[in-house]
C-alpha positions as CSV (number, residue, x, y, z in Angstrom):
1,X,-149.2,18.8,-49.0
2,X,-152.4,20.8,-48.2
3,X,-151.1,21.9,-44.8
4,X,-147.7,23.0,-46.3
5,X,-149.5,25.0,-49.1
6,X,-151.8,26.6,-46.5
7,X,-149.0,27.5,-44.1
8,X,-147.0,29.3,-47.0
9,X,-150.4,30.9,-48.3
10,X,-151.0,32.5,-45.0
11,X,-147.5,33.8,-44.5
12,X,-147.5,37.3,-45.5
13,X,-143.9,38.6,-44.9
14,X,-144.1,41.5,-47.2
15,X,-147.6,42.8,-46.4
16,X,-149.1,42.3,-49.8
17,X,-151.9,40.0,-48.6
18,X,-152.0,36.3,-48.9
19,X,-153.2,36.0,-52.6
20,X,-150.1,37.9,-53.8
21,X,-147.7,34.8,-53.3
22,X,-149.1,32.1,-55.5
23,X,-145.8,31.7,-57.6
24,X,-143.6,32.0,-54.8
25,X,-145.5,29.3,-52.8
26,X,-145.1,26.7,-55.7
27,X,-141.3,27.8,-56.0
28,X,-140.7,27.2,-52.3
29,X,-142.5,23.8,-52.4
30,X,-140.3,22.8,-55.5
31,X,-137.2,23.3,-53.2
32,X,-138.7,22.1,-49.9
33,X,-138.4,18.5,-50.5
34,X,-134.8,18.6,-51.8
35,X,-133.0,20.7,-49.1
36,X,-132.5,19.2,-45.7
37,X,-130.5,22.2,-44.3
38,X,-132.5,24.7,-42.6
39,X,-130.4,27.7,-43.4
40,X,-130.0,26.8,-47.0
41,X,-133.8,26.6,-47.5
42,X,-134.3,29.7,-45.5
43,X,-131.7,31.5,-47.9
44,X,-133.7,30.1,-50.9
45,X,-137.0,31.3,-49.6
46,X,-135.5,34.8,-49.0
47,X,-134.2,34.7,-52.5
48,X,-137.4,33.5,-54.2
49,X,-139.3,36.3,-52.6
50,X,-136.6,38.9,-53.2
51,X,-136.6,37.8,-57.0
52,X,-140.2,38.5,-57.2
53,X,-140.8,41.7,-55.1
54,X,-137.2,43.2,-54.8
55,X,-137.7,43.3,-51.1
56,X,-135.6,41.4,-48.7
57,X,-137.2,39.4,-45.9
58,X,-135.3,39.2,-42.8
59,X,-133.3,35.9,-42.7
60,X,-134.7,35.0,-39.2
61,X,-138.2,35.2,-40.6
62,X,-137.2,33.0,-43.4
63,X,-135.3,30.7,-41.0
64,X,-138.7,30.5,-38.8
65,X,-140.6,29.7,-41.9
66,X,-138.3,27.0,-43.2
67,X,-138.3,25.3,-39.7
68,X,-142.2,25.2,-39.8
69,X,-142.1,23.7,-43.2
70,X,-139.7,21.2,-42.3
71,X,-142.0,20.2,-39.4
72,X,-144.8,19.8,-41.8
73,X,-142.7,17.6,-44.1
74,X,-141.7,15.5,-41.1
75,X,-145.2,15.1,-40.0
76,X,-146.3,13.9,-43.4
77,X,-143.5,11.3,-43.5
78,X,-144.6,10.1,-40.2
79,X,-148.1,9.8,-41.3
80,X,-147.4,7.4,-44.1
């Protein structure tokens, strides 16, 4: 879980600095384990950040992040 949180915290898609996204990080994590579809997760990530900052992150950036997050979740599953 720490790797996932670290990955999300280090992502600065809107240029506000890593500390600006605490709420969004937790919200993304709340959806991460219940969504298996990459594009659905990416759309949800985009929506979460848009609701907070009223700026749209390009969907491809969200797809890339969703893919990285799903990789981390899969790594955790293998470690157990």
